[in-house]
C-alpha positions as CSV (number, residue, x, y, z in Angstrom):
1,M,-19.8,26.2,-35.2
2,T,-17.9,25.1,-32.1
3,S,-16.0,27.7,-30.1
4,V,-12.7,26.8,-28.5
5,M,-11.6,28.6,-25.4
6,A,-8.0,29.8,-25.6
7,K,-5.7,28.1,-23.1
8,E,-4.6,30.6,-20.5
9,E,-0.9,31.2,-20.8
10,P,1.2,30.9,-17.6
11,R,2.2,34.3,-16.2
12,T,5.8,35.3,-16.7
13,L,8.1,38.1,-15.6
14,T,10.1,40.4,-17.7
15,P,13.9,40.3,-17.0
16,V,13.5,43.7,-15.3
17,E,10.7,42.4,-13.1
18,E,12.5,39.2,-12.2
19,K,15.6,41.2,-11.2
20,K,13.5,43.4,-8.9
21,Y,12.1,40.4,-7.0
22,M,15.3,38.5,-6.8
23,T,17.1,41.7,-5.6
24,R,14.5,41.9,-2.8
25,L,15.2,38.2,-1.8
26,A,18.9,38.8,-1.9
27,K,18.5,41.8,0.3
28,A,16.5,39.7,2.8
29,K,19.3,37.1,2.8
30,T,21.9,39.7,3.4
31,G,19.9,41.2,6.3
32,L,19.7,37.7,7.9
33,I,23.4,37.1,7.5
34,L,24.3,40.4,9.2
35,E,21.7,40.3,11.9
36,H,21.0,36.6,12.4
37,P,23.9,34.7,10.9
38,F,22.6,31.2,11.9
39,I,19.5,31.3,9.7
40,G,21.2,33.7,7.3
41,T,23.9,31.1,6.5
42,V,21.3,28.5,5.8
43,A,19.3,30.9,3.6
44,L,22.5,31.8,1.7
45,N,22.8,28.2,0.4
46,M,19.1,27.6,-0.3
47,P,18.0,28.0,-4.0
48,F,15.2,30.6,-4.3
49,L,12.7,30.6,-7.2
50,L,9.9,32.8,-8.4
51,D,6.6,31.0,-9.2
52,F,3.2,32.4,-9.8
53,S,1.6,29.0,-9.2
54,V,2.2,29.1,-5.5
55,K,-0.1,31.4,-3.5
56,T,2.4,32.7,-1.0
57,A,5.6,30.6,-0.7
58,A,6.5,26.9,-0.7
59,T,9.4,24.6,0.1
60,N,10.1,20.9,-0.3
61,G,13.4,21.0,1.5
62,K,15.5,21.4,-1.7
63,N,14.4,24.9,-2.8
64,V,12.0,27.7,-1.9
65,K,9.4,29.1,-4.3
66,F,8.0,32.6,-3.7
67,S,4.9,34.1,-5.3
68,P,5.7,37.6,-6.7
69,D,2.1,38.6,-6.0
70,F,2.5,37.7,-2.3
71,M,5.9,39.4,-2.2
72,D,4.2,42.6,-3.3
73,T,2.1,42.6,-0.2
74,L,5.1,42.4,2.2
75,N,7.5,45.1,3.3
76,D,11.2,44.2,3.6
77,E,11.0,43.1,7.3
78,E,8.1,40.9,6.5
79,L,9.9,39.3,3.6
80,K,12.9,38.7,5.8
81,F,10.6,36.9,8.2
82,L,9.1,34.8,5.4
83,V,12.6,33.8,4.1
84,A,13.6,32.7,7.6
85,H,10.3,30.9,8.0
86,E,10.9,28.9,4.8
87,C,14.4,27.8,5.9
88,M,13.1,26.7,9.2
89,H,10.8,24.0,7.7
90,P,13.5,21.7,6.5
91,M,15.8,22.6,9.4
92,L,13.1,21.2,11.7
93,E,12.5,18.3,9.3
94,H,8.9,19.3,8.7
95,N,9.2,18.2,5.1
96,Y,10.2,14.7,6.0
97,R,8.2,13.8,9.1
98,R,4.5,14.2,8.2
99,N,4.0,10.5,7.5
100,S,0.2,9.8,7.4
101,R,-0.8,13.0,9.1
102,Q,-3.2,15.4,7.5
103,A,-1.2,17.8,5.3
104,R,-2.6,21.2,6.1
105,R,-3.1,20.5,9.8
106,W,0.6,19.4,9.9
107,N,1.5,22.6,8.1
108,K,-0.4,24.7,10.6
109,A,1.3,23.0,13.5
110,A,4.7,23.5,12.0
111,D,3.9,27.2,11.4
112,Y,2.9,27.8,15.1
113,V,6.3,26.5,16.1
114,I,8.4,28.4,13.6
115,N,6.5,31.7,14.0
116,K,6.9,31.5,17.8
117,L,10.7,30.9,17.4
118,L,11.2,33.8,14.9
119,V,9.1,36.3,16.9
120,D,11.0,35.4,20.1
121,E,14.3,36.0,18.2
122,S,13.0,39.3,16.7
123,I,13.8,38.1,13.2
124,G,12.1,40.5,10.8
125,K,8.4,41.1,11.3
126,M,5.7,38.4,11.1
127,P,3.2,39.1,8.3
128,K,-0.3,39.6,9.6
129,V,-1.5,36.4,8.0
130,G,0.9,34.3,10.1
131,L,-0.3,31.8,12.7
132,Y,0.8,32.7,16.2
133,S,-0.5,31.7,19.7
134,D,1.4,31.4,23.0
135,D,-1.5,29.2,24.3
136,I,-1.4,26.8,21.4
137,Y,2.4,26.6,21.5
138,K,2.4,25.8,25.3
139,A,-0.5,23.4,25.0
140,G,1.4,21.4,22.3
141,N,4.6,21.4,24.4
142,G,6.3,23.6,21.8
143,T,6.6,20.9,19.2
144,S,4.9,20.5,15.8
145,D,3.9,16.9,16.8
146,G,2.3,18.0,20.0
147,I,0.5,21.0,18.4
148,Y,-0.8,18.7,15.6
149,N,-2.5,16.5,18.2
150,I,-4.5,19.4,19.7
151,L,-5.6,21.0,16.4
152,E,-8.9,20.1,14.8
153,D,-8.9,18.4,11.5
154,D,-10.2,21.2,9.2
155,G,-9.8,19.5,5.8
156,D,-7.0,19.4,3.3
157,G,-7.6,22.5,1.3
158,D,-4.9,24.6,-0.3
159,E,-5.6,27.9,1.5
160,Y,-2.4,29.7,2.5
161,G,-1.7,33.1,3.8
162,G,-5.1,33.8,5.3
163,D,-6.6,34.2,8.8
164,G,-6.4,30.7,10.4
165,D,-4.3,29.3,7.6
166,P,-0.6,28.4,7.1
167,L,1.7,31.2,5.9
168,D,3.1,28.9,3.2
169,D,2.9,25.4,1.7
170,C,5.2,23.0,3.5
171,Q,5.5,20.3,1.0
172,D,6.7,16.7,1.5
173,G,10.3,16.0,0.5
174,D,10.9,14.3,-2.9
175,G,12.3,10.9,-3.6
176,T,12.4,7.6,-2.0
177,P,12.6,7.1,1.8
178,A,16.3,6.5,1.5
179,E,16.8,9.7,-0.5
180,Q,14.8,11.7,2.0
181,A,16.8,10.2,4.9
182,Q,19.9,11.4,3.0
183,E,18.5,14.9,2.7
184,Q,17.7,14.9,6.5
185,A,21.3,14.0,7.2
186,E,22.6,16.7,4.9
187,W,20.3,19.2,6.7
188,K,21.8,18.3,10.0
189,V,25.3,19.0,8.6
190,R,24.1,22.4,7.4
191,V,22.5,23.3,10.7
192,A,25.7,22.2,12.6
193,Q,27.9,24.3,10.4
194,A,25.6,27.4,10.5
195,A,25.4,27.2,14.3
196,Q,29.1,26.9,14.7
197,S,29.7,29.9,12.4
198,A,27.1,32.0,14.3
199,K,28.5,30.9,17.7
200,M,32.0,32.0,16.7
201,M,30.6,35.4,15.9
202,G,28.8,35.6,19.2
203,K,25.4,35.7,17.5
204,L,23.8,32.4,18.5
205,S,21.2,33.1,21.2
206,A,20.6,30.6,24.0
207,N,17.1,29.9,22.8
208,M,18.4,29.1,19.2
209,E,21.2,27.1,20.6
210,R,18.6,25.0,22.4
211,V,16.7,24.5,19.1
212,V,19.9,23.5,17.4
213,G,20.6,20.9,20.1
214,E,17.1,19.4,19.6
215,I,17.6,19.3,15.8
216,L,21.0,17.5,16.1
217,Q,19.9,15.3,19.0
218,P,16.2,15.1,18.8
219,K,14.0,13.5,21.5
220,V,11.9,10.8,19.9
221,D,8.1,11.1,20.5
222,W,7.1,7.4,20.9
223,R,3.8,8.1,19.2
224,D,5.7,9.0,16.0
225,V,7.3,5.6,16.3
226,L,4.0,3.9,16.8
227,Q,2.7,5.7,13.6
228,R,5.1,3.6,11.6
229,F,3.3,0.5,12.7
230,L,0.1,1.7,11.1
231,V,1.4,1.0,7.6
232,K,0.5,-2.6,8.0
233,C,-2.0,-2.1,10.8
234,R,-4.6,-0.1,8.9
235,T,-7.8,-1.9,7.7
236,D,-10.9,-0.9,5.9
237,N,-13.9,-0.2,8.0
238,R,-16.8,-1.6,6.1
239,S,-20.4,-0.9,7.2
240,F,-23.9,-2.0,6.1
241,A,-25.3,1.2,7.7
242,R,-25.0,2.7,4.2
243,F,-24.8,0.6,1.1
244,N,-22.1,1.0,-1.5
245,R,-23.9,3.0,-4.3
246,R,-21.5,1.8,-6.9
247,F,-23.0,-1.7,-6.9
248,L,-26.7,-0.9,-6.3
249,P,-27.6,-0.7,-10.1
250,Q,-26.4,-4.4,-10.3
251,G,-28.7,-5.4,-7.4
252,L,-25.8,-5.9,-5.1
253,F,-26.1,-4.6,-1.5
254,L,-22.5,-4.4,-0.4
255,P,-21.1,-2.4,2.6
256,S,-19.7,1.0,2.1
257,V,-16.1,1.8,3.1
258,S,-16.2,4.5,5.8
259,G,-12.4,4.9,5.9
260,E,-9.4,3.3,7.4
261,V,-9.1,2.3,11.1
262,M,-6.4,0.8,13.2
263,G,-7.0,-2.7,14.5
264,E,-6.8,-3.8,18.1
265,I,-3.8,-2.7,20.2
266,L,-2.6,-4.0,23.5
267,V,-1.0,-1.8,26.2
268,A,0.8,-3.4,29.0
269,V,1.1,-1.3,32.1
270,D,4.0,-2.0,34.5
271,C,2.6,-2.0,38.0
272,S,5.7,-3.3,39.8
273,G,7.0,-1.9,43.0
274,S,9.4,0.5,41.2
275,I,6.5,2.3,39.5
276,D,4.9,5.1,41.7
277,A,1.5,6.7,41.5
278,K,2.7,9.7,39.6
279,T,4.1,7.4,36.8
280,I,0.9,5.4,36.7
281,A,-1.0,8.7,36.1
282,Q,1.5,9.5,33.3
283,F,0.8,6.1,31.8
284,A,-2.9,6.8,31.9
285,G,-2.3,10.0,29.9
286,E,-0.3,8.1,27.3
287,I,-3.0,5.4,26.9
288,Q,-5.6,8.1,26.4
289,A,-3.4,9.6,23.7
290,I,-3.2,6.2,22.0
291,K,-7.0,5.9,22.1
292,D,-7.6,9.4,20.8
293,D,-4.9,9.8,18.3
294,M,-4.6,6.2,16.8
295,T,-8.4,5.4,17.1
296,P,-7.9,1.6,17.4
297,T,-11.0,-0.6,17.3
298,K,-10.1,-1.9,20.8
299,V,-7.5,-1.1,23.4
300,H,-6.6,-4.1,25.6
301,V,-5.0,-2.9,28.8
302,V,-3.0,-5.6,30.7
303,Y,-1.7,-4.7,34.2
304,F,1.3,-6.7,35.3
305,D,4.1,-7.0,37.8
306,S,5.6,-10.5,38.0
307,E,2.3,-11.8,36.6
308,V,-0.8,-10.4,35.0
309,S,-2.7,-8.8,37.8
310,H,-5.7,-7.3,35.9
311,Y,-7.2,-7.0,32.4
312,E,-9.6,-4.5,30.8
313,V,-10.7,-3.9,27.2
314,Y,-12.0,-0.5,25.9
315,E,-13.8,0.2,22.7
316,H,-13.9,3.6,21.0
317,D,-16.7,5.2,23.0
318,D,-15.7,3.7,26.4
319,T,-14.1,5.9,29.1
320,L,-10.7,4.9,30.3
321,N,-10.2,4.2,34.0
322,I,-6.5,3.4,34.5
323,Q,-5.7,2.3,38.1
324,P,-2.7,0.4,39.5
325,H,-3.0,-3.3,40.1
326,G,-0.1,-5.2,41.6
327,G,3.1,-4.0,43.2
328,G,5.5,-6.9,43.2
329,G,8.5,-7.8,41.0
330,T,8.7,-7.4,37.2
331,D,8.3,-10.1,34.5
332,F,7.3,-9.3,30.9
333,A,6.8,-12.9,29.8
334,P,3.4,-13.4,31.5
335,V,1.9,-10.6,29.3
336,F,2.7,-12.6,26.1
337,D,1.5,-15.8,27.7
338,Y,-1.8,-14.1,28.6
339,M,-2.2,-12.9,25.0
340,V,-1.9,-16.5,23.7
341,A,-4.1,-18.0,26.4
342,Y,-7.0,-15.6,25.8
343,G,-6.7,-15.3,22.1
344,I,-5.8,-11.6,22.0
345,E,-4.3,-10.8,18.6
346,P,-3.4,-7.1,18.5
347,V,-1.7,-5.3,15.6
348,A,0.9,-3.9,18.0
349,V,1.9,-4.2,21.7
350,V,3.0,-1.2,23.7
351,F,4.7,-1.6,27.1
352,L,4.7,1.3,29.5
353,T,7.5,0.4,31.8
354,D,10.9,1.3,33.4
355,L,12.3,-1.7,31.6
356,C,14.0,-2.9,34.9
357,C,13.6,-6.6,34.1
358,S,15.6,-9.4,32.5
359,S,12.7,-11.8,31.7
360,F,11.2,-10.9,28.3
361,G,9.5,-14.1,27.2
362,I,8.8,-15.1,23.6
363,P,8.3,-12.2,21.2
364,P,4.8,-12.1,19.5
365,D,4.1,-12.0,15.8
366,C,3.3,-8.3,15.9
367,P,5.5,-5.2,16.5
368,V,6.5,-4.4,20.1
369,L,7.2,-0.9,21.4
370,W,8.9,-0.5,24.8
371,V,8.1,3.0,26.1
372,S,10.6,3.4,28.9
373,T,10.7,5.9,31.8
374,E,14.4,5.2,32.2
375,Q,17.3,6.1,29.9
376,D,19.7,3.8,28.2
377,M,17.7,0.6,28.7
378,S,17.8,-2.4,26.4
379,A,15.5,-5.2,25.2
380,P,16.2,-8.4,23.1
381,F,13.4,-7.5,20.6
382,G,11.1,-4.7,19.7
383,E,11.9,-1.0,19.6
384,I,12.7,1.2,22.6
385,V,11.9,4.9,23.0
386,E,12.1,7.1,26.1
387,M,9.0,8.6,27.5
388,N,9.4,12.4,27.3
């Protein structure tokens, strides 16, 4: 006789219980509208749902799901904080900007930013399980992107609401890239309208006004732009150090796949007379970031002014030593000529420059990113971002 285990029925709420929880959420919304109308206005128009399947709370940018069990552990001020926290994720575009980054690490980085903002604004009370650190916030330059880069990769588990874990589940937005872009545009409109309403009431703090400005006119982190190149730049890293066990029974000794790595990248360092020692030092930091964050198989460093003045190549375990070479005029064309002459075939080229030049040469077959120290510059090809 075979016994069959009964399928566990999903937990549900009685109408009375559902009304109790939704009333608490409505009270939190009301408190935000009265005390912090900027976030309150956003919360007012955000659909709220109750869901036992989430551990604490979760948002995909379209709605917010709250766990009744987790709500039971929070007082009214902590729930107010959680409601504001959930609204801040799509406001800061966390649901749309993760790209290939590790999910829980990105979630933690986003939480450090949001919790710092809400604590500084005295919005409710942060639950004890929330992530908060002035040191981490400052070390990451107060951005989720910067904080992500300094956090360790601790796996992709689903822990939320615990010591050292995110307060909630910041989920990726739904739909196609075009649909997500439309959602982002709609969020900018909501933020602008909510900010204008709060400002007219005299209840938009200087700090939150700064945040609004960054949302509506964000500074682009060029490393985010470079991440987009990785879609076609990633390759399998196959190694015979460990054989692929799948094919061993067939007598085939094939390499195992140890993960995805980025191919070779070329960084061109502008050493013309308009670039000072301080800027070269900043360039060195950016090249180190490329090497650490993108993990390319090789980093080709080409120093140039009106010609290529020096060349170095670094592999993963090599130590960078970026020093100025040159000091004359500026010409970008010799860099591309050098690539062809010496058979360098990178998956992407990054120029660190002030873009004060009119000679660009023939564009290569790979993407080109111009990271400019000057504002409002132009180039006939490639993509331009300003160095923050």
